[in-house]
C-alpha positions as CSV (number, residue, x, y, z in Angstrom):
1,M,-0.2,-0.3,-0.1
2,S,1.5,3.1,-1.0
3,E,1.2,6.6,1.3
4,A,-1.1,7.9,-1.1
5,N,-3.5,5.4,-0.2
6,L,-2.9,5.1,3.7
7,P,-6.3,5.8,5.6
8,P,-6.1,9.4,7.5
9,L,-6.1,9.0,11.4
10,S,-9.3,9.4,12.9
11,I,-9.6,12.1,15.9
12,D,-10.0,9.2,18.8
13,E,-6.4,7.9,17.1
14,L,-4.8,11.4,17.1
15,A,-5.7,11.9,20.6
16,A,-4.3,8.6,22.1
17,E,-1.3,9.7,20.6
18,G,1.6,10.6,23.3
19,G,5.1,11.9,23.5
20,T,8.3,11.8,25.4
21,A,10.5,14.6,26.2
22,L,14.1,14.1,25.0
23,P,17.0,14.4,27.4
24,D,18.9,17.7,27.4
25,K,21.6,18.0,25.2
26,E,25.3,18.2,26.7
27,V,28.0,20.2,25.5
28,Y,31.5,18.6,25.8
29,S,34.0,21.5,25.9
30,L,36.9,21.0,23.2
31,L,39.1,23.8,24.3
32,D,39.7,25.5,27.6
33,L,42.4,28.3,27.0
34,N,44.0,30.4,29.3
35,V,46.5,32.8,28.3
36,D,48.2,35.3,30.5
37,L,50.3,38.2,28.8
38,D,52.4,40.4,30.4
39,L,53.8,42.7,28.0
40,G,56.4,45.8,27.7
41,L,56.2,47.4,24.5
42,D,58.1,50.3,23.0
43,L,56.5,51.0,19.2
44,A,57.5,53.6,16.8
45,A,56.8,53.5,13.7
46,P,57.1,57.2,11.6
47,I,56.1,56.5,8.4
48,G,56.6,59.1,5.1
49,L,54.3,58.8,2.2
50,A,54.1,61.1,-0.9
51,V,51.7,59.9,-3.9
52,A,51.3,61.9,-7.3
53,G,49.0,60.7,-10.4
54,N,47.7,62.2,-13.3
55,V,44.9,59.8,-14.2
56,N,42.4,59.6,-17.4
57,V,39.3,57.1,-16.9
58,A,36.2,56.4,-19.2
59,A,34.2,53.6,-19.2
60,P,31.1,53.7,-21.3
61,I,28.8,50.7,-20.3
62,D,25.9,49.7,-22.9
63,A,23.8,46.9,-21.6
64,A,20.6,44.9,-22.9
65,V,18.7,42.3,-21.0
66,G,15.8,40.4,-22.1
67,A,14.3,37.4,-20.3
68,N,11.2,34.8,-20.3
69,V,11.1,32.3,-17.3
70,L,8.7,29.5,-17.4
71,S,6.4,31.2,-20.1
72,E,5.6,28.9,-23.0
73,G,5.4,30.7,-26.4
74,S,7.1,33.9,-25.7
75,T,9.8,35.6,-27.4
76,A,12.6,37.5,-25.7
77,Q,15.0,39.7,-27.7
78,A,18.0,42.0,-26.5
79,L,19.8,44.5,-28.6
80,S,22.8,46.5,-27.5
81,D,24.3,48.7,-29.9
82,Q,27.1,50.7,-28.8
83,G,29.5,53.4,-30.8
84,V,32.6,54.6,-28.5
85,A,35.1,57.5,-29.6
86,I,37.6,58.0,-27.0
87,Q,40.3,60.8,-26.8
88,Q,42.3,61.0,-23.7
89,G,45.7,62.8,-23.4
90,I,47.4,63.9,-20.5
91,T,50.8,66.7,-20.9
92,G,52.2,67.2,-17.5
93,E,54.4,65.5,-14.7
94,A,53.7,63.3,-11.7
95,L,56.2,63.9,-9.0
96,A,56.7,62.6,-5.2
97,N,59.0,63.3,-3.3
98,S,59.3,61.7,0.0
99,D,61.9,62.7,2.8
100,Q,62.3,61.2,5.9
101,D,64.9,61.7,9.2
102,S,63.9,59.6,11.7
103,A,65.7,59.5,15.0
104,I,64.4,56.7,17.8
105,D,65.7,55.9,20.6
106,Q,63.9,53.3,22.7
107,G,65.1,51.7,25.6
108,T,64.3,49.2,28.6
109,N,65.4,48.5,31.9
110,P,65.6,44.4,32.0
111,T,66.1,43.0,35.4
112,P,69.7,42.7,35.6
113,P,71.1,38.8,36.6
114,P,72.3,37.7,39.8
115,A,75.8,38.3,41.4
116,G,76.6,35.2,40.2
117,G,76.0,36.4,36.3
118,T,73.3,33.4,35.4
119,A,70.3,34.1,34.4
120,P,67.5,32.3,37.3
121,A,66.5,28.9,36.6
122,V,63.2,28.5,35.0
123,Q,60.7,26.5,36.8
124,V,58.8,23.7,35.1
125,P,55.7,22.5,37.0
126,P,55.1,18.9,37.2
127,T,52.8,17.4,34.6
128,D,49.6,16.1,36.2
129,T,48.6,13.5,33.5
130,A,45.6,12.5,35.1
131,S,43.8,15.6,35.2
132,A,45.3,16.7,31.5
133,L,41.6,15.7,29.9
134,E,39.4,16.7,33.1
135,G,36.7,18.9,31.7
136,G,37.5,19.1,28.0
137,L,39.6,18.0,25.3
138,L,42.4,20.2,25.5
139,N,43.4,22.3,28.6
140,V,46.1,24.8,27.5
141,D,48.1,27.5,29.8
142,V,50.0,30.2,28.5
143,N,52.0,32.7,30.5
144,L,54.4,34.8,28.2
145,A,56.4,37.6,29.6
146,A,57.9,39.8,26.7
147,D,60.0,43.2,26.7
148,L,60.0,44.2,23.1
149,D,61.5,47.0,21.2
150,L,59.8,47.7,17.7
151,A,60.7,50.5,15.1
152,A,59.7,50.3,11.7
153,P,60.5,53.6,9.8
154,I,58.3,53.5,6.5
155,N,59.2,55.7,3.5
156,G,57.6,55.4,0.3
157,A,56.9,57.4,-3.1
158,V,54.4,56.6,-5.9
159,A,54.2,58.6,-9.2
160,L,51.7,57.4,-12.0
161,N,50.7,58.7,-15.2
162,A,47.7,56.4,-16.5
163,N,45.0,56.4,-19.3
164,V,42.1,53.8,-18.9
165,A,39.3,53.1,-21.3
166,A,37.2,50.2,-21.0
167,P,33.8,50.3,-23.1
168,I,31.6,47.4,-22.2
169,D,28.7,46.2,-24.1
170,A,26.6,43.3,-23.6
171,A,23.4,41.7,-24.5
172,V,21.7,38.8,-22.8
173,A,18.5,37.1,-23.8
174,A,17.2,33.9,-21.8
175,N,14.2,31.4,-22.3
176,I,14.0,29.1,-18.9
177,G,11.8,26.4,-18.5
178,S,9.5,27.5,-21.7
179,A,8.8,25.2,-24.7
180,G,8.5,26.9,-28.2
181,S,10.4,30.3,-27.1
182,E,12.8,32.3,-29.1
183,A,15.5,34.1,-27.5
184,T,17.9,36.4,-29.5
185,A,20.6,38.4,-28.3
186,V,22.7,40.6,-30.5
187,A,25.9,43.0,-29.3
188,Q,27.6,45.2,-31.3
189,Q,30.2,47.7,-30.4
190,D,32.4,50.0,-32.3
191,A,35.0,51.6,-30.3
192,I,37.6,54.1,-31.3
193,I,40.4,54.8,-28.9
194,Q,43.5,57.2,-28.9
195,Q,45.4,57.7,-25.8
196,T,48.5,59.8,-25.6
197,I,51.0,60.7,-22.5
198,D,53.5,62.9,-23.1
199,G,55.0,63.3,-19.2
200,T,57.1,62.3,-16.8
201,A,56.4,60.3,-13.7
202,E,59.1,60.5,-11.0
203,A,59.3,58.9,-7.5
204,N,62.1,60.0,-5.2
205,A,62.2,58.3,-1.6
206,A,65.0,59.2,0.8
207,Q,65.3,58.0,4.2
208,R,67.5,58.1,7.0
209,S,66.7,56.2,10.4
210,D,69.0,56.2,13.6
211,I,67.5,53.6,16.1
212,D,68.8,52.9,19.3
213,Q,67.2,50.1,21.0
């Protein structure tokens, strides 16, 4: 007997149905992470940047879309015709000069070693293998003490002369799930692009950094 031929339940049969609540879902901890960070940081990042640009950009876009979706006996036509004449010229100079002089003096006062001249021994606590997996799959305890002197003087210069042209012509026609339909897409594009650059792009970066850490 198929499911379509099964008789429906009566009101009495539905009233006799019962249910049982499922137990609460228990979540097992996969990661127990404890991180103790003690950082003494001296940070210096002098940045010198110069940017110069001469840019011509042209992007004519022509698009046509036609679609028939689940439509029997329909016709979808998309026609896109584009004529583009682009003339771009750049006459000039793009100069970027960046001059940086950094004098950085950073210092920390580390704890001196004992009179014997040797660093104190690192105490490694004993490993408790019995409780390694207690309460979770992975227990991690990290203690980190660091004294860092960081200096990152950055100097950059960028010069640009650019001509960009991107004429785009598109036509899309679609019939989806429609019998006896006709979809036609025609895209015609005539693009005449003339680009000239008469100039100089120059980038100079001079950097001197005196760092004492």
